[in-house]
N, C-alpha and C positions, 0 to 999 in steps of 0.2 A: 857887774863889771861893765865899764863904759870905755868907748873908743876915745882916745885922747883928742881927737879932732871932731867929736860928736857934734857940739853945737846944738841948734835948734834941729828937732827931728822933723822929717816929713810926715811921719805916722807913728802913733804911740798905740800899741795893743795892751790893754789893761785887763787884769783878772785872768791871766793865762797860767794854767797848771802845767808845768813840765812833767816829764815822765818820771822824775825823781820825786814828784809830789810838792815841789815848791811853787808858791804862787808869786808871779813876777809881772811886772810891766816891761814890754819890749819896745825899744826905740828902733826905728828904721829910718835910714837917710841914704840917698843915692843908691837904693836898690840893696843895701846890705844891712845886717844887723849892727846897730851902732851902740846900743846899750841893753843890758838885761839886768834890772835892778828890782827891789822891792816897791820902789815907786819912781816916777819920773815926772818932769814938769810937763805942761800942757804942750799940745803940738797942734798945727792947723787942722790935722785929720786924726780922729781918734776912734777906736773900736773898744767897746767893753764887753769882753767874754763872759763875765760874770762866774768865773770860777770853772771854765770849761778846759779840757785838755788840749794841749798844743804839741805838735810833733813835727819834724822835718818832712813830713809827707810819708805816704805809703809807697811801697817799692815792689814792683813787679820784676822778678829775677828771670821768669821763663814763660814766655807768651808767644803765640803764633798769630800775629795780626794778619798776615797774608792769607791764611786759610779760615779766618773766622767768618761767621754767618753764612754758612754754606748749606744750611738745612733745606732751603727752598730747591736745591738742586741735587743734593746727595742723598736727602732723606735721612731717616733714623733705622734703627734695628739691625745694625751691622753687628754680626755675632763675635767678632774678635778684632784684634789690633790689625791682623793681615787684612781683613775685610775693609777696615776703615781706611787703611793706607791706599789699598786698591781703588776705593771710591774716589778718593781726593786726587789720587794720581790720574784718573781719567778725567775729572773735572778741571784740573789745572792746565790741561792742554788747551783749554778754550779760555783761559784767564787773559784778560787785557790789564794794561797798566791802570786805565780808568776804573775798571771793575774792582781790582784790587785795592786801589786807593779809597774808593767809596766804602766798601765793606770795612776796611781797616780803620778808616776815619770814624765811622759809626761806633766802633769798638774803643778806639782811642778816646773820643770824647766821653763815652760811658765811664772809662777808666778815671779821666779827669774828674767828672762830676762825683765820683766815689772817693776822691782824696788821694789819687795815685799821682806822684810827681815824678817818678823815674820808672822806666820800663827798659828791659832787654828783650827784644823780639827777635826770634828765630825766623829767618826767611828762607823758603826753598830755592835752591839754585841747582839746576840740572838741565839736560837736553830737552825736555819736555816744556818747561816753563821758561827756559832761559834766564835772562836778568830782569824779567818784567816785575817780579816781586820786589827785587832790589831797587828798581827805579821808583816804584811806588813808596817804598819805605824812606828812601832818600828825600822824596817830596814831602812826605809826611813829617820827617825830622825837621825840615826846614819851615814848613807852614804851621806847626804846632810847638815850636821852640819857645813860644810865649808862655806855655803852660807845662811843658813836660820835657825831661831829658830822655832821648830816645837812642839806645844802643842798638846797632843792627848786627846780628850774627848770622852770616851766610852758611848755609849747611845743606848736605845731600841726604834727603829723607829716605830714598830707596837704595842706597848703596853708592859706593865710590869706585871700588876696584871692578865691580861688574856692571859699570855704567859708562861706557866709552864717551869721552868729551866732558864728563862731569868736572874732572880735576882742573881742566883748563878754565872752565867757567868759575870755578871757585877762586883761582888766581885773578881772573878778570874782575870778580866781585871785590877782592881785597884791593885791587889797584883803582877801584872806581867807587869808593865810598863805604864798603863794609868796615865796621869797627873790630870785629873779631871772627873767629872761625868755629864752627860747630860740626857735629857729626852724630850718626847713629849706628855704631859698629854691629849691633845685632841685625841689622837690616842688610848687612853686606855678606857676600859669599866668602869674604876673607877678613874677619873682624879685626884680627891682629894687625893685618897689613893696612887696613884703614886707619887704625889708630896711629901707626908709624907714619904714614904719609901726612895726616893731620897735624901731628906734632912737628915734623920737618917743616911744613908749610908755615905753621904759626911761629916757629923759630926764626924762619927766613924772613917773615914779614913783622916779626916782633909784636904780635897781637896775641890776645887772650884766647883761650879755648873754652867752650861750653858744650859738653856732650849729653846726649841721651844715652843712658847706660842701664844695663841689667833690668830691662823692662819685661818682666814676666814672673811667673809664680814658681819657677823651678830653682831650688836653693843651690843646685850645681851649676858650674860652668860660669861663675862670676868673672867679669873682666877687671875687677878692682886691682888685682895683682898687677897685670899689664899696665893699667893706667898710672898707678903709683910708680911703677919702675920707670916708665917713659917721662913722667913728671920730674922725677929726679934726675934722669939722663939728660934731659933738655933744661934743666934748672928753671922749671916753670912754676915752682912752689909759689902760691898765692895768686896765681894767674890761670888756674884751671877750676871749672865748676862742672857739676854733673846734675842731671835731673832724672827723676824716677826712682832708680835704686829699689825697686820693689822685690827683688830677690831676697834682700835682707829681712823683709817681713816674714819669710819663711824659715828663717834661721833663729835658733833659740837665743836668748839673751847672753848665755855663756859662750856659745860658739861663735857669736858675730863680734866678740871684743877684738880679736886679731885683725879683723877688717877695719874696725873703727880706728884702732891704734895706727893702722897703716894709712889711712885717709888723713887722720890728723897730722901725722908726721910729714906727710907729703904736702900738706898745705892745701888740700882740695875742699872746695865749698859744695854744699849739697842743697838742692831744691827739691822738696817734697810736692807732688802735684796731685792732691788728693781727689779733686773732682774727676779728673780723668782716670786715675788709677784705681779708684773705687768703682767708677761706672763700667770701665772696659775689662777689667781682669776678673777672672773666676766666674765668668757668666755660666760656663758649662758645668760648674760645680754645684749650681742650685743653692740649696740651704746650707751647704757646707762651704761656700765661698768664703775665704779669709779676708781679713782686713788689710788690704794691699797697700799698706803705708811703710815708706821708709821710716825707720825709728829715729826721727831727728831729735827728739828730746834726749834720748841716750847718746846720740852724736854730739850734741852740744856738751854734754857732761864730759865727753872724751875729748873736747877742745876743737871740735869742728864747727866752723861757721855754716849755719843752716838758714833756709827760708822756706816759706810756705807760698806757693804761687799757682797761678790760674792755668796756665798751659793753653787750653783751648776754650772757645766760646762759640756755642751754637754750630757745631759741626759733627761729623761722624764720631770723632774721638770724644766729645763732650757735648751733647746736644742740648744744652741748656747754659745759663750764666748770665749775670748782670754786671760783671766786672767789678763787684764789690770784693776786695780783699779782706775786709772785716767779716763779711759773711763767710768767706772761705776759711778764714782762721777759726771761726765759730764752728763750722761744719768739721773741720780737722779735730778739733778738741772734742766734739761730741763722738766721732767715729773712733778716735784714739782713747776715748774714756778718761779724759783729763778733767780735773775740777779744781785743783788747789790754786790758790792765789799766785804762787810761784809759777804754776804752769800757764796761767792766764797772761801774766806779765812777760814770760818768755815767749809766748805765742804772739804776742803784739810786737816784741823785739824782732821776730822772724818775718814780719811784714813791714818793718820800718828800718831801724838802724842796723841791725844784723844783717838784714836782706841787703841794704845798701854795700856792707862790707863784702858780701858774696859776689858782688858785680863791680867791685872797686869804683863805686860812684862817690862823688863828693856829697856830703850829707851832713846835716845837723844844725842845731839852733846854737850859734856861738858868735860873739862879737867878731866882726870882720868878714864872716861868710855871707854869701849871697842870702838874701832874705826870702828863702823858700820855705814854706811851712803850711800846715793844714790844722784847723780847729775842729774838734770833734764834740758832739753833744754828750759828753761824758766827763766824769771828774777824775778818772784814773784810767791806766791801760787795762786794768782787770775789768772795770765796767765796760769798757770799749768793747772787749771781746765777748763777754757774757751777754750784753744786750744788743750787739751789732749796732753800735751808736752811730748815727748818721753823721757824715762830714757836714759842717755848717759852711765853711769857707775856706778858700785856699789862695795863697800867694806864690809867685815865682819870681824871683829877682826883685822883690818890692812891689810888684803889680799884681792886683787881684786877678786870679785866674777863673774863680767860680764862686758862685753863691748859691746855697741851697736853702730854701725857706724852711722853717720849723713848722711842724704841724700846729694848726690852731683848732682848738675844739670850740664848737658854738653851743654852750649850754643854753637851756631855756632861761628866759629873763627871770630874775628872783622876784617873787611876790609874797607880800605879807600873808599871814593867815587870814586876816580880814578880807583882803582882796581875793583871796581863793575862795572864801566862803561866799562873797558876793557874786562871784562868777557862777558858782554852783546854784545859789538861789535864782539868779536870772535864768539859768538854763532850765530850771524847773518851772 
């Protein structure tokens, strides 16, 4: 397909393999995709990918930039979620805008270099840290707009109804640059009331909701029912997302069917956060610790949009991470014991196109859209997941945002048998 007013292109990318397997040339003009055809005429600037995979970029649906890279001040070895929350709650009293910006920028740049083009970041807003995290995220959104789309989700980590002054700060955040609202009802003294207040605020300000939900290994007490009821009541279908949902890991496939149908009917998206959930949950169970993963492949089968996302990097919740979504999707496939081509393709979808749908982000390679894309050192989504294919280059709005050099091996110089024998004789 070619845009009617395409004319000469600013850039042509040749030898690009799309996720459907087709090999195309991509013409870019004025920052947008102008043509996608089997072949295109020459352009002033050209890139030959030699049959490598191209997608609209990788998508982080659930990340905490503001509290990334805290290992040096919070340490490791926190035995539970509550202990990790407590450690960060104490540390953030001393956060400055400059400190948050510096740490978050390091993580953001790592994301960019690993092919991420869209991020939804949660930022803590409460009386202890105030709006310092929000101020840092707004500055990052401005300073890195050349490489990434950053959505900012303001949320109360340690509760809302039990934290006087927190709700007023959330309102201030929404009025001063936050894109959407989040929450963690399981941390609240009154979980249902927190949910109700958050939905009321989201409706009043007409913003999306993205919640931490059901983050434990007790199959009882799920808040899915309350969430679906409020989503329907406030007519927020397609505008609500949730992360974790590890309770469902402890529910049998048969018994979880009603939960999946309710989520699908309500139009709620789900992010599984495997690095954090596997690391943090079930430590006390030793060798009997379960695989604490939301059953996202079953959810997709039920009609739910799902994503695989990082959540935390180098802090008490997840004391490791290089910000590679491909590595994380590979890890998820290993832990979930997935192996089929279909599962690999779907896993790739859950860090790219489907993930973008989860956060309502503009995404995709199509004529007329902004020319945002990433090329990977793989020929297919399946290969990219199985081999953790490194990203080679990325563009945002027609401008190159990063380049990663391929590994070059330095073999010994080839020598003839005669030369080899001569060298051996001389050495003797």
